[in-house]
Structure formats: structure tokens, C-alpha cells
N, C-alpha and C positions, 0 to 999 in steps of 0.2 A: 393269824397274821399272814401266814404264807399262802393261805387259800383265799382269804377275803380280798387282799390287795389285787391279785390277778383278775378276780371276778369283777371287781369295780372297774379296772382298766378296760376289760372286755365290754362291759356295759356302756361306759362313757365313750369309748372310741367307735362303738357301733353307730354313733351319730355323726361320724366324721368321714371324710374321704381321706384315706391314708394309703399311700402306695409304698409301704415298706418303711423300714427304720431309717432309710436315708432320705425319705420324702417328708414334706410338711403335712401337718394335719389341717384340713379345711372343714369347718363345721357346715354340715348340710342338713341338719335336723333329721326328719324321718325319711329322707330320700332313699336310703338303703332299704328300709322296710317297704316302702312303696314300690321300689324296683323289684323286690322279692315277689310281690303279689303278681307281677307280670313275667317273672323269670320261670320259663317252662322247666328248666333243669332243677331249679330249687323246688318247684312244686312236685316234680317226679320224685326227687330225693325225699321230700317230706312224706309223700304217699308211700313209697317203699319202706321207709323207716317205720311208719305207722302200722303197716301190714305186718312187718317183722315183729314189732312189739306185741301185736295181738297173737301171732302164731307162737312166739316164745312164751307168752304169759298163759297160754291155754294148752297147746299140744305138748310143748317141752316140759312145762311144769306138770302136766297131767301124766306124762310118761315117767317122770321122776317120782311122783307120788305113788303111782301104781307099782313101780318096781320096788319102792321102799316097803310098801305093804306086803308084797310077795316075798321079798328077802327077809322081812321080819319073822316069817314063819320058819326060817332057818332050815330050808330043805337041803338035801345032800348037794354039796358043792356051792353053797350060797356064798361062802367067803371068796372063792375064786371068781364067781360072777361079780360080786361087789368090787373086787379089786380091778378086774378087767374093765368094768364100766367106768371106773374112776381114773384109770391111767391116762386117757386122752386129756383130762383136765390138768395133768401135770406137765404136759407138753406145751411149749410156747405156741401162741396162735399162729405165728409165722411158719413154724415147722408143720403144724397141723394143716395149714393152708396148702403147703407144698405137697403133703401126703395126699390130700384130696384132689389136688391138681393132677397127680399121677393116677389116682383111682378113676377119675372121670376123663382121663386123656382120650382123645379121639382115636389114637393109633395103638397104644400099648396099655390102655386103661383096663382096670379090673372089671368094671361094669360092662364095657363092650366085649371083653373076653368071655364073660358069662353068656351074653347075648349070642355071640358067635357059636358057643358051645351047644346052645339049644336051637341053633339054626334060625335065629331071629335077626339075621343080617340087615333087614330092612329098618331095624330100630337103632342100628349102630350109627353114632355121630358124635361130634365133640360137644358134650353136654354143657360146658360152661360158656361156649361161644355160639350156641344156638339160641336165638331170641325166644323160642318157645319153651326152652328148658333151663335157661340160665338162672332165672329167679328161684325156681324150686331146687335147683342143684346147690345154689349157695345156701339156701335155707337148710338143706340136708346136712351141711357141714357143722351145724350147731347142735345136732341131736345128742352128741356125747356130753354137752354141757348139762344135760339132765342128770349126769352122774353126781354133780355137786348138789342138785336138788334132792336126789335120792339119799345122800349122806346126811343132809340136814334133817330131812323128814324121818329117816331111820333113827337118828339120835333122839328125836322128840317122841317117837313111838316107844322107845325104851323107858320113858318117864311116865307113861300111862299106868296107873295102878292096876296090878294084876287082879285085884279083887273085883273090878268091874267086869272083867271077862269071866271070872269064876261064877259070879251071880248070873250072868247071861247064859252060861252053860247049864246052870241049874234050871233055868227057865226054858231050856230047850232051843236056844238060839243057834242058828247055823253059823258057819264061818263068815259067809258074806253078810249076814245080818249083823254080826259083831263088828265087821269092818265098816258097815254103813252107818250103824247107829251108835257105835262107841268110838272106834278109831278116828274116822273122818271128823266128827265134831270136835274131838280133842286136839286135832291138828290145825284148827282154824287159824291160830296165830302164826304158826310156822309156815303154813301154806301162803298166807297173806304176805309174809316176809319174803318167801321165795318168789312170789309174783313180782314184788318190788325189785328184787335182785335181777330177775330175768328180764323184766321190761326195761329197766334203766340201763342194763348192759347193752341193749340195742342202740342206745343213744351215744355210745362210745365205741361201737364195733367198727373196727377199721382194718386190722391186719388180715383177717380171713378174706374179706372182699378184695382188698388190694392185691393179695397174693394169688387169687383165683381169677377174677374177672376185671379188676380195676374199674368197676362200675359199668362195664359193657355187657353185651354188645350195645352200642349206643349209650343209653341211660337206663337200660333194663334193670340193672342191679346197683344203681347209684344210691348211696345213702347220704344222710346229712353230714356225718363225720368225714366221709370221703370227699364230698363236695366242698366242705370247709378246707380240707387239705389242698384240693385243686385250686381253690380261690386264693388261698394265702400263699402257698409255696410255689405253685406253678404260675398263677396269674399275678402274683405280688399285689393283690388287692386286700390289704389287711382290714380296712374299714368294713367292707362287705363281709369278709370272713368272720369278723367279730360280731356282726349282726346275726350270722348263722349260729355262732357260739351262744349268743344271747337267747336265741330261739331254743337251742338245746337245753340251756339252763331252765328256762321257763317250762318247757315240756317235762323235764325231770321233776320239778316241784309240783306240777299239776298231777303227774302220775302218782307220786308218793302220797299226795293228799287224797286223791280219789280211791286208790287201793287201800290206804289205811282206814278211810271211812267205810269203804265197802266191806272189808273183812273185820271191821271193828277191832283192829289190832291193839292189844294192851288192855282190853276191857273184858269183863265177865258178862256172859249172857245167861 
């Protein structure tokens, strides 16, 4: 009830011109959607969001799965590594954004400090506000989200029957062969779930972008959620903003369907 009603309101009002709660609703049909097809800022936001979804679903999930497999071997200090990698996920996105804002700061940032230490002064610049590095800098701020992926996968690894590995050892399988032919196939469902979590999280990512670049410079790091915020709160154009919200809902449903079918989540192969 509390979720469906707002979704219906968003869908319905996306076909209206609505200048805030004090204004009247004027039915305009698909005009908002047709306008979006010509809106360069919307197109850039959609493109950036799509690229971030692909990066989050591949690189970040890949990092999380890889670390989970490594940590599952319980090397010396593995608990400290697991805890350290997960701690950033316990910090609010706003605080994490501020931390990275300091790390990439053009004057006192840690990154530039290391570059100066190794006499690479030519590479020193303000990472978040350089059009050439802003996008990749924002992308880097999400790498610690792989800690959540690592925990989920690590838990699933603990449920794999030890007998499978024992038989493989008797057959002379190496560690990487056991990981490739036993561990990874057994993780298909959880990896698919992690891809859904990672990809759909980019459809609501707001705080880190807002705290670091606010979509700039220009529209280099503009995302659909941030563009929705600018359209509704800043421009007071709620009808167009709800059209963006409708696009986000549709994209989320499409992603869940494609990933679920691709990984055959919930089925036995």
C-alpha cells in the first residue's frame, strides 16, 4: 500500500505538466517523454547511468567475488581484511562522499600528495572537477561497495559441501581448478543476486555524486537520480521529474528481468 500508491502517482503525473504542489495539473500526454528524447541533459544522464550500471555489475561484483574466494581460504589476517573492507559500507554515503572529496582534493588531497612524493607534479590536479577524470573519479568512490558483495558471496561459499572439494583433491585438482569448476558454478544464484543489487543501486545513487561533483563539470557525471532532483527541487518541474522517475522504475524492472533470466536465478541447471 505504501509503495504502490506513490508509484501509481508517479506514473500518472508523468503525463501531466505540474509545476509543484501549488500549481495545477495539465494533461499533456506523452509530451514529457517526447521532450526527453530531445533533452541532451537527460540523454547524458541516461548514458552515464547505463555505463555505471555496467561497471558496477562487472568490475565491482567481480572484485567482490574474487575477494570472497580469496578470503574463504582463511589466510593469516583474513578477518582483519574482511572487516576493513566492509567498514566503508557502514558509513553513510554522504560522509563517504566527503571523505573522497578530501582524498581527491586538488590542494590537500591524498592522491595528489602521493603524486608529489614521487615527483609526478605534472599529474597533480583537481580530480573531481577535471572533465577528463571526473567520471572515473566518481566511479572509484563506489569500489568499497564490493565489500557487501564479498560478504554475501563469502556466506554462500560456506554452504558448499566440503565433500565436493575432498573428491576434487583426490582427483588431483589444483586450487584454481576447484575454484573454477566447483566454487564458481555453485555461486551462480548469489552472483546473479549480487549483480541485481549492484546494478539497481546505480538507479538510486545520489549522495556520493551530489557530495563530490553535483553532476559536473558540466554534465560529465550527471546521473538520472541527480537530474530528477534538479528537475523537481531546483526547477520545480514535477511532471517532467516524475517522467524521469517512471524511466527509472522501468529500467529497474528490465534489469531485474534480464539478470534473473541470464543467471537463471532460482533454478537448477
